[in-house]
C-alpha positions in Angstrom: 3.0 -1.6 22.8 -0.1 -1.4 20.6 -2.2 -4.5 20.8 -3.0 -5.9 17.4 -3.6 -9.4 18.6 -6.4 -11.0 16.6 -7.3 -7.8 14.8 -8.4 -7.4 11.2 -6.4 -4.9 9.2 -8.9 -3.3 6.8 -8.5 0.5 6.6 -5.7 3.0 7.3 -8.0 5.0 9.6 -7.8 2.3 12.2 -4.2 3.2 13.0 -3.1 5.9 15.5 0.3 7.6 15.6 1.2 5.3 18.5 0.2 2.2 16.3 2.4 3.4 13.5 5.4 4.0 15.7 5.0 0.5 17.2 4.8 -1.1 13.7 7.8 0.9 12.5 9.8 -0.3 15.6 9.0 -3.9 15.1 9.6 -3.8 11.3 13.0 -2.1 11.9 13.9 -4.9 14.4 13.0 -7.6 11.8 15.1 -5.8 9.2 18.1 -6.0 11.5 17.4 -9.6 12.4 17.2 -10.7 8.8 20.7 -9.4 8.2 21.9 -12.0 10.7 19.7 -15.0 9.7 17.4 -15.9 6.8 14.4 -16.9 8.8 12.8 -17.0 12.3 10.5 -19.5 14.0 8.0 -17.0 15.6 5.0 -18.2 13.6 6.0 -21.9 13.3 2.8 -23.9 12.8 0.7 -20.9 11.7 -0.9 -20.8 8.2 -1.5 -17.7 6.1 -4.0 -18.0 3.2 -3.8 -15.6 0.2 -7.1 -15.0 -1.7 -6.3 -12.7 -4.6 -9.3 -12.0 -7.0 -7.1 -9.4 -8.8 -3.6 -9.6 -10.1 -0.7 -9.0 -7.7 3.1 -9.4 -7.6 4.5 -7.4 -4.8 1.7 -7.6 -2.2 1.1 -11.3 -2.6 4.8 -12.3 -2.7 5.8 -10.0 0.1 3.1 -11.4 2.4 4.1 -14.9 1.5 7.7 -14.1 2.0 7.0 -12.4 5.4 5.1 -15.4 6.6 7.8 -17.9 5.6 10.6 -15.7 7.0 8.6 -15.9 10.3 8.6 -19.7 10.1 4.9 -20.1 9.1 3.3 -21.7 6.1 1.3 -20.3 3.2 -1.7 -21.7 1.2 -3.2 -20.0 -1.8 -6.5 -20.1 -3.7 -4.6 -19.8 -7.0 -6.4 -18.1 -9.9 -10.1 -17.3 -9.6 -10.7 -19.4 -12.7 -9.2 -22.5 -11.0 -11.2 -22.1 -7.8 -14.8 -22.6 -6.8 -15.4 -18.9 -7.4 -15.7 -19.9 -11.1 -18.6 -22.1 -10.1 -20.4 -19.2 -8.5 -19.3 -19.5 -4.8 -19.9 -16.4 -2.8 -17.1 -14.5 -1.1 -18.6 -15.3 2.3 -18.6 -19.0 1.6 -15.1 -18.9 0.2 -13.6 -17.2 3.3 -15.6 -19.4 5.6 -14.1 -22.4 3.9 -10.6 -21.1 3.9 -10.8 -20.2 7.6 -11.0 -23.9 8.3 -7.5 -24.3 7.0 -5.7 -21.1 7.9 -5.0 -18.8 10.9 -5.1 -15.5 8.9 -6.4 -14.5 5.5 -5.0 -11.9 3.1 -7.5 -10.8 0.5 -7.5 -8.7 -2.6 -10.8 -8.2 -4.4 -12.2 -5.8 -7.1 -15.2 -4.7 -5.0 -14.8 -1.8 -2.5 -15.9 -3.1 0.9 -15.2 -6.7 0.2 -12.5 -7.0 2.9 -15.0 -5.9 5.5 -17.5 -8.4 4.2 -14.9 -11.2 4.5 -13.8 -10.1 8.0 -17.4 -10.2 9.1 -17.9 -13.7 7.9 -15.0 -15.4 9.8 -13.5 -15.5 13.3 -9.9 -15.3 12.2 -8.0 -12.1 11.3 -8.5 -10.7 7.7 -6.0 -8.4 6.1 -7.1 -6.1 3.3 -4.6 -6.3 0.4 -6.7 -4.0 -1.8 -10.5 -3.7 -2.1 -11.4 -2.2 -5.5 -10.8 1.6 -5.4 -11.1 1.7 -1.6 -8.1 1.0 0.6 -4.7 -0.7 0.7 -3.6 -0.2 4.4 -0.5 -2.4 4.5 0.8 -0.6 1.4 0.3 2.7 3.3 2.2 1.3 6.3 5.2 0.2 4.2 5.1 3.6 2.5 5.3 5.4 5.8 8.1 3.1 6.9 10.0 3.9 3.7 9.4 7.7 4.0 10.8 7.5 7.6 13.9 5.6 6.4 14.5 7.8 3.4 13.9 11.2 4.9 14.6 10.5 8.6 11.3 11.9 9.8 7.6 11.9 9.2 7.0 15.4 10.5 6.7 18.7 8.6 7.0 17.1 5.2 5.6 18.3 1.9 4.6 15.5 -0.4 3.3 15.4 -4.0 0.9 12.6 -4.9 0.7 12.3 -8.6 -1.4 10.4 -11.2 -4.6 8.4 -10.6 -5.9 9.9 -7.4 -9.5 9.1 -8.0 -9.2 5.3 -8.2 -5.8 4.9 -6.5 -6.4 2.9 -3.3 -2.7 3.3 -2.3 -3.0 7.1 -2.1 -6.4 6.9 -0.4 -4.8 4.9 2.4 -1.4 6.7 2.6 -3.0 10.2 3.0 -4.9 8.9 6.0 -1.7 8.0 7.7 0.1 11.2 6.6 -2.7 13.3 8.1 -1.5 12.2 11.5 1.7 14.1 10.9 0.3 17.4 9.6 1.9 16.7 6.2 1.4 19.3 3.5 0.1 17.6 0.3 -0.1 18.5 -3.3 -2.6 16.4 -5.3 -1.4 16.3 -8.9 -3.8 14.7 -11.4 -5.9 15.3 -14.5 -9.2 16.9 -13.6 -11.1 13.7 -14.2 -8.8 11.7 -11.8 -8.8 14.1 -8.9 -8.7 12.9 -5.3 -12.3 12.1 -4.2 -14.0 15.1 -2.6 -14.9 13.1 0.6 -11.1 12.6 1.2 -10.1 16.2 0.5 -13.0 17.5 2.7 -11.9 15.2 5.5 -8.3 16.4 5.3 -9.4 20.0 5.4 -11.4 19.3 8.5 -8.3 17.9 10.1 -6.4 21.0 9.3 -4.2 19.5 6.6 -2.9 21.9 4.1 -3.6 20.6 0.6 -3.4 22.0 -2.9 -4.8 20.5 -6.1 -3.1 21.2 -9.3 -2.3 19.7 -12.8 1.2 21.1 -12.7 3.7 18.4 -11.5 6.8 20.6 -11.7 5.1 23.3 -9.5 4.2 20.7 -6.9 7.6 18.9 -7.0 9.5 22.1 -6.7 7.8 22.7 -3.3 8.0 19.1 -2.1 10.3 16.7 -0.3 9.0 13.6 -1.9 7.0 12.6 -5.0 4.6 9.6 -4.7 4.0 8.6 -8.2 1.2 6.3 -9.4 0.1 4.9 -12.8 -3.0 5.7 -14.7 -4.9 2.5 -14.1 -6.2 1.1 -17.3 -8.2 -1.6 -15.5 -10.4 1.1 -13.8 -11.7 2.6 -17.0 -14.9 1.4 -18.6 -14.2 3.6 -21.6 -10.7 2.8 -22.9 -10.7 5.9 -25.1 -10.6 7.9 -21.9 -7.6 5.9 -20.7 -5.8 6.5 -24.0 -6.3 10.3 -23.5 -4.9 10.3 -20.0 -2.1 7.8 -20.1 1.3 9.5 -20.0 -0.1 12.6 -18.4 2.8 12.7 -16.0 6.2 11.3 -16.6 9.4 11.5 -14.5 12.4 11.2 -16.6 16.0 12.4 -16.7 14.9 15.7 -18.3 12.3 16.3 -15.6 14.9 15.8 -12.8 17.4 18.1 -14.5 14.7 20.9 -14.7 13.7 20.2 -11.1 17.3 20.9 -10.1 16.9 19.7 -6.5 17.3 16.5 -4.5 14.1 14.5 -4.6 12.9 11.2 -3.1 10.6 9.3 -5.5 8.3 6.5 -4.4 5.9 4.4 -6.5 3.7 1.5 -5.3 4.4 -0.2 -8.7 3.8 -1.6 -11.2 4.9 1.3 -13.4 4.0 1.7 -17.1 5.5 4.8 -18.6 5.3 7.3 -15.7 8.9 6.7 -14.5 11.4 5.9 -17.2 14.1 3.2 -16.5 16.9 5.8 -16.7 15.6 7.2 -13.4 16.3 3.9 -11.6 19.9 4.9 -10.9 18.9 8.3 -9.5 19.9 8.3 -5.8 16.4 9.4 -4.7 14.7 6.7 -6.6 13.5 4.6 -3.7 10.7 2.5 -5.2 12.6 -0.8 -5.2 13.8 -0.2 -1.6 10.1 0.5 -0.9 9.3 -3.0 -2.3 11.8 -4.6 0.1 10.5 -2.7 3.0 7.1 -4.4 2.4 8.5 -7.6 3.8 9.6 -6.1 7.1 6.4 -4.2 7.6 4.2 -7.3 6.8 6.4 -9.4 9.1 5.7 -6.9 11.8 1.9 -6.9 11.2 1.7 -10.7 11.2 3.8 -11.1 14.3 1.8 -8.5 16.2 -1.5 -10.1 15.1 -0.3 -13.3 16.7 1.1 -11.4 19.7 4.6 -12.6 19.0 6.1 -9.1 19.1 
């Protein structure tokens, strides 16, 4: 099995197909085990520290849940305003301090490259929970796990990625993993929020078939799955630009009727107005199942980092 012992998890490109298959297998085993018992003791005595410089609900809570389900403990920096960061402490000094208390650090930070900076500063494993507009590798892994569960395979799929592709770290990471499976991808976005050119160029060099369009119906009609994302208000320096672009793409009951085909819908959440609540009962709406899968995948990663699975 792939050896993740003591490894940092910083970027989706560090995973091979073999790695992904191993993580899926371990996550699936944990999913089955948790149906029989609420918690395990694999990581008893281990401590996970969460350092979140940006807001989070799902990522933070699922990591904390994963660690506690494995029998470990969790400590948290709390809000930035209530920590020494507010006094001007550097990221390097913060993680060096926290590494004296914990066995693994999960960090989210608004600056791209910050997770690498943190990992370079400490001897314990660091997991990137989102570094600015850069990467979110554990989200990509749980997305892959969800796609496999929902569609039964990762091979020969056509997927539409919709919304904020320029700043969206979830899609930046996911497309790295999907490229290992020769997935066909539609990138659907307003022109100013297109997928960065360095990513599309890399995909083309790998032989991945991509098409960029502003037409969500066209893309969805040819796809097996829609990966929806929100237009991220917090990434705009000019809020008038955000106001112009918000609501560019919306999946609602009317859209699904016009689509007239079975569709699987994922979303890293939170949503704003891009998926209406009426869609939640649609059989292919998998985004809350996706949330639950995050616990199993993060349990797998933590257990593999500590060489317990």
